[in-house]
N, C-alpha and C positions, 0 to 999 in steps of 0.2 A: 485494356484493363479496367474492368468495373465491378467485379465480383470477388468477395473474400469470404471464405469459410473460416470463421474464428472457432478455435477449439480450446477450451479451458476446463480445469477440474471442477470448479465451482462457479456458480452465477446467481444473480438475484432469484429469490430472496435471501440467499446465502450472504453473510456480511463479511466483507474484507477489503484490503487494499487492491488486490488483484482483481477481485471481482468489480470494484468500482472503476479501475482502469479499463478493464475489457469491455464494460457497459459504456463508458463514456467515449473510448475510442470507436466503438461500433457506431455510436449515435453520430459522432462528428463525421465519420466515413460516409455515413448514410446521407448527411446534409451536403456532403460534397459530390453526391450523385452515385455513390457505390451501392450495390446490392450486397448486404451483409446479413450473414446467418450465424449465430452462435450455437454451437453444439456443447453440450456440458452434461454433468451428472444431476439427477433428481435428488437434490440434498439441500434443504429439507424436501421431503416428498409432497407432492401434490400440485406441482406446477411444470407438468410435463411439456406443454407447448403454449407460449405466450408472446406477446408482441409489445415492444417498447419503441415508441417513435420510429416507426417503419423498420424495425430490426427484429426479425424472427429469432426466438430463442427456443431450442429443441433439447429438452433434458431427459435422459434415460436412466432408469433405475440400475445402479451398479449391483454387482452380485454381493458385495460386502465392502464396508469401509473399515480399513485397518491402520491404526496410527495415523489418523487424519488423511488417508490416501484411499480414495476410491478406486475399486478395482472393477472395471466394466469393460470386456471385450467388445460390447455393442459400439463403443466409439471407434474400434477398427472397422467394423462391418458398416457404419454409417457414413464414415469418412470415405470409405471406398465407394460406397454407392452414391453419394453426393458430389464427389470431387469433380465429376465431368461437368457440372454446372457452374463451376467456380474457377477463376484464373489462379488463384493462391489460396493455400492453407496456411493459416497463421496460428501456430500454437503458442500457449503460455504455460510457463514452468516456473515453480512447482505447484501441487505434488507431482511426483515423477510418471506414474504409469499413464495417466491420459495423454500427455503429449508425446510419450513414446509409442503409444497405439496409434497416434493420429500421424507420426512421421512414417511409420511402416506403411500405413494405408496410402498416404500421399505419394510414397515413392512407387508402390506398386501401381498407382493410378498415373504415374509420370507428371505429377503436379509440384511446382515449387513449393517449398516449405520454409516459411519464416519462424524463427522462435524468438520471442521475448523471454529472456531469462531475467526473471524477477529477484530471485535469491536463491542462495544454495539449500539444498534440502538438508535440514538439521532436525535431529530429534532432541527433545527435552530431556529424555532418560538417558542418562550417561552410560547405562548398561547395554544400550542398544546402538551406541556409536559404531560398532563394527558393520552394523547394517549400512550405514552411511557410506563407509570405505568400499563395501562390496558394490553398492550402487554406483559411486562415482567411478569405479575401476571399470565397470561393464555398461550399463544402460546409459548413465550419464555422459560417459565419453561418447557412445554411439550417437546420442542424441546431438551433442553439439557438433561433433564432425560430420553428421549427416546432413544438418541443415543447410540450406542454401545461403541464409543470411541470419545473423545472430544480433538481436539488439540487447544491449546491456543498458543499464540506468546510469551508471558513474564509472568513472576511470578506477578510483580508489577501490571500489568494491571488486571490479574485474581482476585487478591485479592480485588481490588478497584471496580469490576462490580457488578452491581445490580443483575445480572443473574448468574454469574459464581461463586460468593463467596460461594454458598451452595454445589457446586459439590466436590467430593473427588477423583473421579477416572478420570485422565485426563492425557495428556502428554504436556509437555511445548516443543514446536518445533518452533524456530525462522522462520522468512522469510528469504529468501535466495537471492543472488545476482549472476548474471552469470559472474563469474571471468575469463571465457575464452573471453568474450566481453570486460568487464571492467577490463583490463588487467594490468594497472598501467603503461603503457607507455605514454611518454610525447606527447601529441597531441596538445599542446596549440597553436602552431603556425597556425595550421590549422584553429581554431576557431577564433584566432585574425585577421587574414587575410580575412576570409570570412565574418565577422561581423564588421570589421573596429573598434575593441575595442583593444586599445593599451595601456591603463592605467590599473592600479590594480582594481580589482572590487570584490564584494561579490554577491552572487547568491541565488536565490530560485528557486526551481524547482517543479512544482506540478500544479494540476488543480486550476483554479482561481473560487474558491468556498468559501463560508462564512467561514467555519470552518478551513481554512487554515491559516486565520489571517494575510494575506499579508499586511493589513493596518499597522502593526506594523513595518514589514520589511521596508515599505515605509518611515513611519515616521522616522526611525532611521537614514535615509540619511540626515536629517536635521543636525544631530550631527557627523556623521562619516566624512564628506568631501569626500566620495568615491563614485564610480559608484556603483549603486545597479541595477543588472540586474535580470529581471523576466522571466523565461522561463515557458511557458505553456499557456493554454487558458481555456476560461470557461465563464459562465454566469455572473460572478462578474467582468470580466474585464473592462467593461465601467465605474463601479463604482470606480475602482482602478485607471484608468487613469484620471477621474475627481479629485479623491483625490490628485493625483500628480499635476495637474494644479493648484489646489486650494492652495497647499503648495509652488507653484512656484518651483517645484523640476524636472521640465522637462529635465533639463541638467544633473541632476544625475541618475535619474531613468529611465532605459531603458526595454521597453516591446518587447520581440522577438516573442511571441507567441509560438505555438507548433513547434519544430524543428526536423530534422531527428535524429534518434537514434545515428548515427555516429557523428553527430554534438554535440550531447548531451555529449557523451563521451569526445570530444575534449573540450567542456565547462567545464567540471570537471576539466580537466587537466590546464585549463587556469585560472580557478576562485581562489582567494585567500583563500576564505571561503565559505562553502555552509550551509545555514541557513534554519531550519525548524521552523517556528513560530507558528505551529497549536495550537489551544487553546482547541479544543473539543475532546471528547472520540471517535469521528470518526476516529481520527488519533490515532492507537494503536501501531504503530511500526516504520515506516518511512523507506521504502526501499531506498529512495533518500540517506539517511545517509549512508547506506551501499556501495551504488554506488560510493558516493564521497570518502569514505575511500578506497575502492577498487583502486581508481585512485590516492590516495595519498594526497587528499585534506582535510584540517582541517574543522571540522564541529561545528556547535552550534545548539543546540535544546532547546525548550521550556521545562521547568520543569514541565512536566505532566507524568503520568503513562504510561508505555509502551515505549513511544518515549525515555524518559531519559535513558533507560536500556542500550542503545548503548553508549551514552556519558559517562555514569558512568562506563562502562566497559573499555572504552578506557583511561578515564581520562581527558576529555575535558569538557568545560564549558556549563552549562545550564543558561537559563535566565528566568525572569519573563515575560511571554507571554502577559501581559497587559501594559508593560513599555517599550517604544521605547528607552528611555534613558538607561535602563539597558542593551538592546541589543546592543545599540552602544557603551557602554564601555566594553562589552566583546568582541566586534569586535576589537576595539583598543587596548585592552590588548593583544590579540592574536598577531597582527600585531606588537607590540612593541617587543615580544619575538619570532619571527617567526621561527628562526632556532630550538630553543628547542621544539617549537610546532611540527614542522616537524618531529622531532625524535619520539615524541608521536605518531605522525600519522603513522610512518613507522612501529612502534610496532602494531598499530591498523590495518595496512594492513594485517599483519600476522595473527591477531586474525580473521579478515574476512575470510581469505583464509582457515582457519583451521575449523571455527565454523559455518560460514554463506555462505559457497559456496553450490551450489546446490548438488554437489558430497556428501558432508556431510549430508546435510539436507534430501535428498532422501532416504538415508539409514534409517534414523529415521522414516520416514513416512511408508516406506515399512515394518519396524518392527511393527508399528501400525497395519497394515493391517493383518500381520501374526497373531498378537494376537487375533484380532476379528474372525478370521477363525479357531482358534483353537477348 
């Protein structure tokens, strides 16, 4: 066992949690001596074949992208053509069609198929919810029942999933953080000087899309009296900036857009609290929470399955994701007893290093590979 064909709907330079996970997983497997190739869709276009840290990335142009779902039958043909050179095909879900094409090709090529189930397929438009039910009943069920191994990121998410609740053979392996990069050192002054932010602030990090629920993070600024910093970009940014102006919070809410990774590390150091307000099942874990804890920064997360696993483990607060006043009260409560909270976070850093580092997680994933090849 020394070669893995990764298949995922999106990959670098497309930005997202699954993309980061697949990139880092592939790099760490490569460091362990595995040959790894990532097969994905060419979105955004122009990066059909690149290499990152000894990992080949092949991106093919989909026929079309519908509701954030690339439709690309070339994935099926390429997996079928390439499978003979690999021991395992490892698919990542969602969006749905890419891993579905991959499992069909892997089965035809008689190769083991491992599926990492990152989150349920969820549509923001309530008028299209019936499509979720159709998918769950047919393709989703076929995908999970046909996989040789399924990796889920938390027990609470698995138990509440419309697709996953019925499966019995699975591995719970959390997402991981690069503790070599997010090393817990104090980089706060670098961020404060570069971005001219010298007062205390709370922070959101992520793509600006509806399911991240950044509105509540912004609305909470009415009650905290603090600077609220938004790091990230996306199609929802104009809406969020209009909301900020409508609430007359321009002096409290600062949009920095996407920033370099080194600056993000420094931002974690400088922030008083990092907040993940996501409301949807599209947020199943929350890698930003691990990154913040690794840097020694307190976290607050929405009380939803999956995401709450981390804050419950550490003993930090959750909030009602539809109530900005509840979020504000949790922020102020942490700041009132900040020294005690920092002690909790220090213990949390050790938990992250022990259980959520790539060194720990990669061993568990390799263990799954060994089982499916037996």
